[in-house]
C-alpha positions as CSV (number, residue, x, y, z in Angstrom):
1,M,165.6,39.5,27.4
2,Q,163.6,41.0,30.0
3,K,160.2,40.6,28.0
4,S,161.2,36.7,27.2
5,G,161.9,36.1,31.0
6,I,158.4,37.7,32.1
7,I,156.8,35.3,29.5
8,I,158.5,32.3,30.9
9,R,157.7,33.6,34.5
10,V,154.1,33.7,33.3
11,M,153.9,30.4,31.7
12,S,155.5,28.7,34.9
13,S,153.2,30.3,37.4
14,R,150.6,28.2,39.6
15,P,147.8,30.3,38.4
16,F,148.4,29.9,35.0
17,F,148.7,25.9,35.5
18,I,145.8,25.6,37.5
19,V,143.7,27.6,34.8
20,L,145.3,25.5,31.7
21,F,144.8,22.3,33.6
22,S,141.0,23.2,33.9
23,L,140.8,24.2,30.4
24,I,142.1,20.7,29.6
25,I,139.8,18.9,31.7
26,A,136.9,20.7,30.0
27,L,138.1,20.2,26.5
28,A,138.4,16.4,27.3
29,C,135.2,16.3,28.9
30,F,133.6,17.9,25.9
31,L,135.1,15.9,23.2
32,L,134.2,12.6,25.2
33,N,130.6,14.0,25.5
34,L,130.3,14.1,21.6
35,V,131.6,10.5,21.5
36,Y,129.2,9.5,24.4
37,P,126.4,12.0,24.5
38,T,124.2,9.8,26.8
39,M,126.6,9.5,29.7
40,L,126.0,12.6,32.2
41,V,129.3,12.0,33.8
42,F,131.3,13.9,31.5
43,P,129.6,17.3,31.9
44,L,129.3,16.9,35.6
45,F,133.2,16.3,35.8
46,A,133.6,19.3,33.9
47,T,131.6,21.3,36.1
48,V,133.1,20.0,39.2
49,F,136.8,20.0,38.4
50,A,137.2,22.2,35.5
51,L,135.6,25.2,37.2
52,M,138.0,24.8,40.2
53,P,139.6,28.3,39.5
54,Y,136.3,29.9,39.9
55,Y,135.2,28.1,43.1
56,I,138.4,29.2,44.8
57,S,137.7,33.0,43.8
58,I,134.2,32.7,45.1
59,I,135.1,31.0,48.2
60,Q,138.1,33.5,48.9
61,A,135.5,36.5,48.3
62,L,133.0,34.7,50.7
63,R,135.8,34.7,53.3
64,K,135.8,38.2,53.1
65,W,131.9,38.8,53.0
66,Q,132.1,39.3,49.6
67,L,130.3,38.1,46.5
68,D,132.6,37.1,43.7
69,L,131.2,38.5,40.2
70,S,131.8,35.3,38.7
71,L,129.1,33.5,40.5
72,P,126.1,34.5,38.2
73,P,128.1,32.5,35.1
74,I,128.4,29.6,37.4
75,I,124.7,29.5,38.4
76,T,124.2,29.7,34.8
77,I,126.0,26.6,34.1
78,Y,124.3,24.8,36.9
79,L,120.5,25.9,35.3
80,L,122.2,24.5,31.9
81,L,122.7,21.3,33.4
82,Y,119.2,21.2,35.3
83,L,117.5,22.0,31.6
84,N,119.7,19.0,30.0
85,K,121.4,21.2,27.8
86,D,124.9,19.5,28.5
87,N,126.6,20.2,25.3
88,V,125.6,24.1,25.7
89,A,127.2,23.8,29.6
90,L,130.5,22.5,28.2
91,V,130.7,24.9,25.4
92,F,130.0,27.6,28.0
93,I,132.6,26.4,30.2
94,L,135.3,26.3,27.4
95,I,134.5,30.0,26.6
96,M,134.7,30.7,30.2
97,L,138.2,29.3,30.6
98,L,139.6,30.4,27.6
99,G,138.8,33.8,28.4
100,H,139.9,33.4,32.0
101,L,143.2,32.1,30.8
102,F,143.7,35.0,28.8
103,K,142.8,37.2,32.1
104,T,145.5,35.0,33.9
105,I,148.1,35.5,31.5
106,I,147.7,39.3,31.6
107,L,147.3,39.1,35.7
108,E,150.6,37.0,35.8
109,R,152.4,39.5,33.5
110,V,151.4,42.4,35.8
111,K,152.8,40.5,38.8
112,A,155.6,39.3,37.2
113,S,156.6,43.0,36.0
114,I,156.6,43.5,40.1
115,T,158.5,40.5,41.0
116,N,161.5,41.6,38.2
117,I,162.3,44.3,40.8
118,S,163.8,41.5,43.2
119,E,165.6,39.9,40.6
120,K,168.2,42.8,40.4
121,L,169.4,41.4,43.7
122,P,172.4,38.7,43.6
123,K,171.7,35.0,45.0
124,T,175.1,35.2,46.8
125,A,177.6,37.8,48.2
126,R,181.2,37.8,49.2
127,V,181.5,38.8,53.0
128,K,184.8,39.5,54.4
129,V,185.6,37.4,57.6
130,D,189.1,37.9,59.3
131,D,190.5,39.1,56.1
132,K,188.9,36.0,54.3
133,E,186.4,36.3,51.5
134,T,183.3,33.7,51.9
135,V,180.4,33.4,49.5
136,V,177.3,33.3,51.2
137,E,173.6,33.4,50.5
138,I,172.2,36.8,50.7
139,K,169.5,35.7,53.2
140,N,172.4,34.9,55.5
141,I,173.8,38.5,55.4
142,K,173.9,40.0,58.8
143,V,173.9,43.7,59.7
144,S,177.7,44.8,60.1
145,D,178.8,42.1,57.9
146,I,181.5,43.4,55.7
147,L,180.6,42.9,52.0
148,V,183.1,42.7,49.2
149,V,181.7,43.9,46.1
150,K,183.8,43.5,42.6
151,S,183.4,45.4,39.5
152,G,180.2,44.6,37.5
153,E,178.6,42.8,40.8
154,R,175.7,44.1,42.6
155,V,175.2,45.0,46.1
156,A,173.4,42.6,48.0
157,T,171.7,44.6,50.7
158,D,171.8,48.2,51.8
159,A,175.3,49.2,53.1
160,I,177.6,52.1,54.2
161,L,180.6,52.3,52.2
162,L,183.9,51.7,53.7
163,T,186.4,52.2,50.8
164,P,187.6,56.0,49.9
165,E,185.4,56.2,46.9
166,A,182.9,54.0,44.6
167,M,181.3,54.4,41.5
168,L,177.7,52.8,41.2
169,D,175.0,52.3,38.8
170,E,171.7,52.8,40.8
171,S,169.3,52.8,38.0
172,V,167.5,49.7,39.3
173,V,166.1,51.8,42.4
174,T,166.4,55.5,41.1
175,G,165.8,55.5,37.4
176,E,169.2,57.3,37.0
177,S,171.2,56.1,33.9
178,K,174.7,57.7,34.9
179,P,177.0,56.0,37.4
180,V,177.1,58.1,40.7
181,V,180.2,58.7,42.9
182,K,180.0,57.7,46.4
183,K,182.5,58.6,49.2
184,K,183.4,56.8,52.4
185,G,180.2,56.9,54.8
186,D,177.7,57.3,52.2
187,K,174.6,54.6,51.8
188,L,174.8,52.1,49.0
189,L,171.6,50.7,47.7
190,A,170.9,47.1,47.3
191,G,171.0,46.3,43.7
192,S,173.3,48.6,42.8
193,I,175.8,47.8,40.1
194,N,179.6,48.4,40.8
195,A,180.6,50.3,37.9
196,G,184.3,51.1,39.3
197,D,186.6,49.2,41.1
198,Y,186.6,47.0,44.0
199,F,185.0,48.3,47.2
200,E,184.0,47.0,50.7
201,A,181.2,48.0,52.5
202,S,179.3,47.4,56.1
203,A,175.7,46.0,55.6
204,V,173.1,48.0,57.5
205,A,170.2,46.0,56.8
206,I,169.6,42.1,56.1
207,A,168.5,41.7,52.3
208,A,164.9,41.4,53.0
209,N,164.7,44.6,54.5
210,S,166.7,46.2,51.9
211,T,165.5,49.4,50.1
212,L,164.8,47.3,46.6
213,L,162.6,44.6,48.6
214,Q,161.0,47.2,50.4
215,I,159.9,48.6,47.0
216,Q,158.5,45.6,45.8
217,H,156.7,45.1,49.1
218,L,155.2,48.5,49.0
219,V,154.1,47.9,45.5
220,F,152.3,44.8,46.1
221,Q,150.6,46.3,49.1
222,A,149.4,49.0,46.8
223,Q,147.4,46.7,44.7
224,N,145.1,46.1,47.8
225,D,144.3,49.5,48.4
226,K,141.3,50.5,46.6
227,A,141.5,53.7,44.6
228,P,138.2,55.8,44.9
229,L,137.6,54.8,41.6
230,A,137.7,51.5,42.4
231,H,134.8,51.7,44.7
232,V,132.6,53.6,42.2
233,V,133.1,50.8,39.7
234,S,132.3,48.2,42.2
235,K,129.2,50.1,42.9
236,Y,128.6,50.5,39.4
237,A,129.3,46.4,38.9
238,W,126.8,45.5,41.4
239,V,123.9,47.8,40.1
240,T,124.3,46.4,36.8
241,T,124.0,42.9,38.1
242,L,121.0,43.8,39.8
243,C,119.7,45.2,36.6
244,A,120.6,42.0,35.1
245,F,118.6,39.9,37.4
246,I,115.6,42.0,37.4
247,G,115.9,41.7,33.1
248,V,116.3,38.0,33.6
249,V,112.9,37.8,35.6
250,V,111.2,40.2,33.4
251,I,112.3,38.4,30.2
252,F,111.3,35.1,31.4
253,I,107.7,36.2,32.7
254,L,107.3,37.5,29.3
255,T,108.7,35.1,27.1
256,H,108.9,31.8,29.1
257,D,112.2,30.9,27.6
258,I,114.8,30.5,30.2
259,I,117.7,30.5,27.5
260,K,117.0,33.8,26.2
261,A,116.9,34.8,29.9
262,L,120.3,33.8,30.4
263,S,121.4,35.0,27.7
264,F,120.6,38.4,29.0
265,W,122.2,37.7,32.3
266,I,125.4,36.8,30.6
267,A,125.3,39.4,28.3
268,V,125.1,42.0,31.1
269,V,126.8,40.8,34.3
270,P,129.9,42.6,34.4
271,V,132.7,39.8,35.5
272,I,135.6,42.1,33.9
273,F,134.7,44.9,36.1
274,A,136.4,43.4,39.3
275,I,139.7,43.7,38.0
276,I,139.6,46.8,35.7
277,V,141.2,49.3,38.6
278,P,143.6,46.9,40.3
279,V,145.3,45.7,37.0
280,A,145.3,49.5,35.8
281,T,146.5,51.0,38.7
282,T,149.3,48.1,39.5
283,I,150.7,48.7,36.0
284,G,150.8,52.4,36.8
285,I,152.7,52.1,39.9
286,T,155.0,49.5,38.8
287,I,156.2,51.8,35.9
288,L,157.0,54.5,38.2
289,A,158.7,52.5,40.7
290,K,161.2,51.3,37.9
291,A,161.7,55.3,37.2
292,G,162.7,55.8,40.9
293,I,159.1,57.1,42.1
294,L,157.5,55.2,44.6
295,I,153.6,55.4,45.0
296,K,152.7,54.1,48.1
297,S,148.9,53.6,47.5
298,S,146.3,53.3,44.8
299,P,144.4,56.4,46.3
300,A,147.5,58.4,46.0
301,L,147.8,57.6,42.6
302,E,144.3,58.6,41.6
303,N,144.6,61.8,43.8
304,L,147.1,63.0,41.6
305,T,144.7,63.4,38.8
306,K,142.5,65.7,40.9
307,A,145.4,68.0,42.1
308,N,145.5,71.6,41.1
309,T,148.0,73.4,43.8
310,F,151.4,72.5,44.5
311,L,153.1,73.7,47.9
312,F,156.9,73.3,47.7
313,D,159.1,73.3,50.6
314,K,162.6,75.4,49.6
315,T,165.5,74.0,51.0
316,G,166.7,70.5,49.8
317,T,163.4,70.4,47.5
318,I,163.6,73.1,44.8
319,T,167.1,74.2,45.8
320,Q,170.1,71.5,45.9
321,G,170.2,71.4,49.7
322,K,174.0,71.9,49.6
323,P,174.8,75.4,50.4
324,E,178.2,76.6,48.6
325,V,180.5,79.3,49.5
326,E,179.5,81.9,46.7
327,D,181.9,84.6,47.9
328,I,183.8,86.2,50.6
329,L,183.6,89.7,51.4
330,V,187.1,91.0,53.1
331,V,186.8,93.8,55.4
332,K,190.3,93.3,57.4
333,G,193.3,91.2,56.3
334,D,192.7,88.9,53.1
335,R,190.1,86.1,51.9
336,I,192.7,83.3,52.8
337,T,192.8,84.4,56.5
338,T,189.0,84.9,56.6
339,L,188.1,81.3,55.4
340,Q,191.0,79.8,57.6
341,L,189.7,81.2,60.6
342,S,185.9,80.5,59.7
343,A,186.7,76.8,58.7
344,S,188.9,76.5,62.1
345,L,185.7,77.7,64.3
346,E,183.2,75.6,62.0
347,K,185.1,72.4,62.7
348,Y,183.4,72.4,66.1
349,S,179.9,73.2,64.7
350,S,177.2,70.4,63.8
351,H,175.3,73.2,62.2
352,P,174.4,72.2,58.5
353,L,176.0,75.5,57.4
354,S,179.4,74.5,58.9
355,I,179.7,72.0,56.1
356,P,180.3,74.4,52.9
357,V,182.5,76.6,54.7
358,L,184.7,73.3,55.8
359,R,184.4,72.0,52.1
360,E,185.7,75.1,50.9
361,A,188.6,75.2,53.1
362,N,189.5,71.9,52.2
363,K,189.0,72.5,48.3
364,Q,191.6,75.4,49.2
365,K,194.2,73.0,51.1
366,L,194.1,75.4,54.3
367,E,195.4,73.8,57.6
368,L,192.7,74.6,60.3
369,I,194.3,76.1,63.5
370,P,193.2,74.4,66.9
371,L,191.0,76.8,69.0
372,Q,190.2,76.9,73.0
373,D,187.2,77.6,74.5
374,V,185.0,76.8,71.9
375,K,181.3,77.5,72.8
376,T,178.0,77.9,70.9
377,I,175.4,80.5,70.9
378,I,172.4,79.0,70.2
379,G,170.7,80.4,67.2
380,K,173.3,83.2,66.6
381,G,176.7,81.4,66.2
382,M,180.0,80.3,67.6
383,M,182.6,81.7,70.1
384,A,186.4,80.6,70.8
385,S,189.8,81.9,71.9
386,N,192.8,81.8,69.3
387,K,196.0,82.7,71.2
388,G,194.3,85.3,73.4
389,Q,192.1,86.7,70.6
390,E,188.4,86.1,70.6
391,L,187.1,84.8,67.4
392,V,183.3,85.2,66.7
393,I,181.6,83.5,63.6
394,G,177.5,83.7,63.3
395,N,174.8,86.0,62.2
396,Y,174.5,89.7,62.6
397,A,172.6,89.4,65.9
398,L,175.8,88.1,67.3
399,L,178.0,90.7,66.2
400,Q,175.4,93.1,67.7
401,D,175.9,91.2,71.3
402,Q,179.5,91.4,71.2
403,N,179.6,95.1,70.0
404,I,181.3,94.5,66.8
405,H,180.5,97.5,64.3
406,V,179.3,96.7,60.8
407,D,180.1,99.4,58.4
408,A,177.0,100.5,56.4
409,Q,178.6,99.8,52.9
410,V,179.1,96.3,54.0
411,M,175.6,96.2,55.1
412,V,174.6,97.3,51.6
413,K,176.7,94.3,50.3
414,V,175.0,91.8,52.8
415,D,171.6,93.1,51.8
416,E,172.3,92.8,47.8
417,W,173.3,89.1,48.4
418,E,170.3,88.2,50.9
419,R,168.2,89.6,48.1
420,K,169.9,86.9,45.6
421,G,169.2,84.4,48.4
422,A,172.1,83.8,49.9
423,T,172.9,83.3,53.6
424,P,175.6,85.9,55.2
425,V,178.1,84.5,57.8
426,F,180.0,87.1,59.4
427,V,183.3,86.8,60.9
428,G,185.0,88.9,63.4
429,E,188.0,89.0,65.8
430,D,188.2,90.8,69.1
431,D,186.0,93.9,68.4
432,E,186.8,94.1,64.6
433,L,185.0,92.2,61.4
434,L,187.2,90.5,59.3
435,G,184.6,89.6,56.5
436,V,181.4,88.0,55.4
437,V,181.2,84.6,53.9
438,F,178.1,84.2,51.4
439,L,176.5,80.6,51.2
440,L,174.0,80.2,48.5
441,D,171.7,77.4,48.2
442,K,171.4,77.2,44.3
443,L,168.5,75.9,42.4
444,R,167.9,72.3,41.4
445,D,168.8,72.0,37.7
446,D,165.4,70.6,36.7
447,A,163.5,73.2,38.8
448,S,162.9,75.9,36.2
449,E,162.0,73.9,33.7
450,L,159.4,72.0,36.2
451,F,157.7,75.4,37.2
452,S,157.2,76.1,33.7
453,T,155.6,72.8,32.9
454,L,153.5,73.3,35.8
455,A,152.3,77.0,34.8
456,D,151.5,75.7,30.9
457,H,149.1,73.4,32.7
458,G,147.5,75.9,34.9
459,Y,148.8,74.5,38.5
460,E,149.1,77.1,41.2
461,T,152.6,76.8,42.5
462,I,153.7,78.2,46.1
463,I,156.9,78.1,47.8
464,V,156.7,77.8,51.7
465,T,159.6,78.6,53.3
466,G,161.4,79.5,56.9
467,D,163.8,81.9,55.3
468,K,163.1,85.6,55.3
469,K,160.9,87.2,52.6
470,E,164.2,88.5,50.3
471,V,165.4,85.1,50.0
472,A,162.0,83.6,49.3
473,Q,161.5,86.4,46.8
474,S,164.9,86.0,45.4
475,I,164.1,82.1,44.5
476,A,160.6,82.6,43.4
477,Q,161.7,85.5,40.7
478,Q,163.8,82.8,39.3
479,L,160.7,80.4,38.5
480,R,157.9,81.1,36.5
481,N,154.3,81.7,37.8
482,A,155.8,81.1,41.7
483,S,154.6,82.9,44.4
484,F,155.9,82.3,48.0
485,I,155.2,82.4,51.7
486,A,158.4,83.3,54.1
487,D,158.9,82.9,57.5
488,V,157.1,79.8,57.9
489,R,157.9,77.4,60.8
490,P,157.6,73.7,60.1
491,E,154.1,74.1,62.2
492,G,152.8,76.6,60.3
493,K,153.4,74.6,56.7
494,V,150.7,72.5,58.3
495,D,148.3,75.5,58.5
496,E,149.3,76.8,54.8
497,V,148.4,73.6,53.7
498,D,144.8,73.2,55.8
499,K,144.0,76.8,54.3
500,K,144.5,75.8,50.9
501,V,142.6,72.1,51.5
502,R,139.6,74.3,53.1
503,A,139.3,76.8,50.1
504,G,138.4,73.6,48.1
505,R,141.9,73.4,46.4
506,N,143.5,69.7,46.0
507,V,146.7,70.2,47.4
508,I,150.0,68.3,46.6
509,M,153.0,69.1,49.2
510,V,156.3,68.5,48.1
511,G,159.1,68.3,50.5
512,D,162.0,66.7,52.6
513,G,160.0,64.3,54.5
514,I,161.2,65.2,57.9
515,N,160.7,68.6,58.8
516,D,157.8,68.7,56.5
517,A,156.0,65.4,57.5
518,P,153.0,67.2,59.2
519,A,152.4,69.2,56.5
520,L,152.9,66.1,53.9
521,A,150.4,64.2,56.0
522,K,147.5,67.1,55.8
523,A,147.7,67.5,52.3
524,N,145.7,65.7,49.7
525,V,149.1,64.2,48.4
526,G,152.2,64.1,50.2
527,I,155.5,63.5,48.0
528,A,159.0,63.3,49.9
529,M,162.1,63.9,48.4
530,G,164.1,60.6,48.8
531,G,167.6,60.4,47.3
532,S,169.3,57.5,49.4
533,G,168.9,58.8,52.6
534,V,164.8,58.7,53.5
535,D,163.5,55.4,55.0
536,L,160.9,54.3,52.7
537,T,158.7,53.7,55.8
538,L,158.2,57.1,56.2
539,N,154.5,57.4,57.2
540,A,153.8,60.9,56.3
541,A,154.4,61.0,52.7
542,D,152.0,59.0,50.2
543,I,154.8,59.3,47.6
544,V,158.8,59.0,47.6
545,L,161.0,60.4,44.8
546,L,163.7,57.7,45.1
547,N,165.3,59.3,42.3
548,N,165.3,62.5,44.0
549,K,164.5,64.7,40.8
550,I,161.5,67.0,41.0
551,G,161.5,67.2,37.3
552,T,159.9,63.7,37.1
553,L,156.5,65.4,39.1
554,P,155.0,66.2,35.6
555,Q,155.7,62.8,34.1
556,M,154.3,61.2,37.2
557,I,150.9,63.1,37.0
558,T,151.0,62.1,33.3
559,V,151.2,58.1,34.2
560,S,148.4,58.6,36.9
561,K,146.1,60.4,34.3
562,K,146.8,57.9,31.4
563,T,145.8,55.3,33.9
564,F,142.9,56.6,35.1
565,R,141.7,57.5,31.4
566,I,142.0,54.0,30.6
567,I,140.1,52.8,33.3
568,K,137.3,54.8,32.4
569,Q,137.6,53.7,28.9
570,D,137.7,50.4,30.0
571,V,134.3,50.8,31.9
572,L,133.0,52.6,28.8
573,L,134.2,49.9,26.2
574,A,132.4,46.9,28.6
575,T,129.4,48.5,29.2
576,L,128.8,49.4,25.4
577,I,129.5,45.8,24.5
578,H,127.4,44.3,27.3
579,L,124.4,46.8,26.2
580,I,124.6,46.2,22.5
581,T,124.8,42.4,23.2
582,A,121.6,42.5,25.6
583,I,119.7,44.2,23.0
584,L,121.0,41.7,20.2
585,V,119.7,38.8,22.7
586,I,116.3,40.3,23.4
587,V,115.7,40.8,19.6
588,G,116.8,37.3,19.1
589,V,119.9,37.7,17.0
590,V,122.4,35.8,19.3
591,N,122.2,32.6,21.2
592,L,123.6,31.9,24.6
593,V,127.0,30.4,23.4
594,E,127.5,33.2,21.1
595,T,126.4,35.7,24.0
596,A,129.4,34.0,26.3
597,L,131.8,34.1,23.5
598,V,131.0,38.1,23.2
599,H,131.3,38.4,26.8
600,E,134.9,36.9,27.0
601,V,136.0,38.6,23.7
602,S,134.8,42.2,25.5
603,S,136.8,41.0,28.7
604,A,139.8,40.4,26.4
605,L,139.5,43.9,24.8
606,V,139.3,45.6,28.0
607,L,142.5,44.0,29.2
608,L,144.4,44.5,25.7
609,N,143.4,48.5,26.5
610,T,144.6,48.2,29.7
611,I,148.1,46.6,28.9
612,R,148.8,49.5,26.8
613,L,150.0,51.2,29.8
614,F,153.1,48.8,29.6
615,R,154.1,51.2,26.7
616,V,154.2,54.3,28.7
617,E,157.8,55.4,29.4
618,V,159.1,57.6,32.3
619,K,162.3,59.5,31.6
620,S,164.4,59.6,34.8
């Protein structure tokens, strides 16, 4: 169904109709010229009107102060008319337009595969106004509108869930095939399908600014960003064109045969080279976008193929970024009391480590105690009063400040847990230690497999973290071939990336895109973990993992390598065909029309080789 939709869109596109109409004009002029060979109007009419797609292309290039590679064939046609080779000129035009029609079909298919992204948005949406549902076009949705989404319907724009819970299929954006559960306050992505019951959500963006349409915009934009190889191919094309011109002059001087000289010209001029790189890179970028991997530029796609070193942030990148209460060491009292007092104090905190404690207390259905005189000790923890008793929660330094003694046996246990990567949270009351809550941020499910795959392919992998050496070491030991750099502040990560780059390494930095933004910008390729919370306009990252899965990194590199391998194959294939045809022209085996036919066939073969990329699949 999807393929047939793309075919229909290609066949109904404006560029396709323009070329098809031009081809019909050329064919009509050719047939009329056979019936009325003495009338020069038909070749002239075909030259003026049938070649309109080429004129448009040449003018567009000139506006950018560039020369279009289709210029040499056009000059050839005018020379043929000047030499009274009307039939040859018309056949030449027909062959050119047939080839151009094929190229247009391929290019429009590529374009349609990108445009297909936006079709995942509904045309209309239900908006709730004064407890009444109204159906509106999505372009009329305003920020803060209350969206009503029934089972099986799509979310019209990015929104915040108002209903306690919802089940959504986000595969259109993240590539994740399994429905995900959303809680009240979670962000919903435009295009997601309601896989559960009716829910309501508050729009946080107009449809035109939704995540889905930003993806489409950035993929289109990436077509215009020339990869480094594109500049090499472009220079190669113009050097080849210059050589062809010199060859034409030499052949004409030696043989005085203008037709043979023009045949050599057509055989060698590499018209197809202008689109080889943009077509292939656009296909590669589109394939990855549909798997939840947003490549923001063609240079980034190419730089992936050159990388040999990975630097990873730890928290939220190779770990889940959601610490859980792994254990509670009770020193005085019992486990429930320690957890209850901890959560009662953490309720007043905005620190990320308060969340797992509160989550565990909620899971245990514990009632929190109201506290007085709550104060935060920056970098250490919190203190409060509870019925005349002073509660303390935080790190070991805070306990030392409050003269709370910690037994040596307790510290042995703390050291053991820290070596496992856990963060100890000490809980004290007055001058006594009640216990220690151990929070552990576990590895992502796909982290081990990722590091094994990278090791198999010879990549250097380094974990760069602000955590202590013991924590970093405990994580690195669980991952194959992973080294680590610990106690690194956010600005220090930039220095670590810079050291590797100056040492001649091609570095990929993977981080959360916020604290790691400077390091991402410094690396050869910066990759930000996305999820649904990262703004796609993030300038620091070259790539955003919307699927939030680091396990897809090897597949991303595979697609990039296949893309540029095919580009090199295309250049080699076109060059060989042009070279062989040029030799056949020189020895007199092929004439001008046959040369033109071979030229267009070579272009078709190159494009057929390129669209093999559509068969590449990325598992999310």
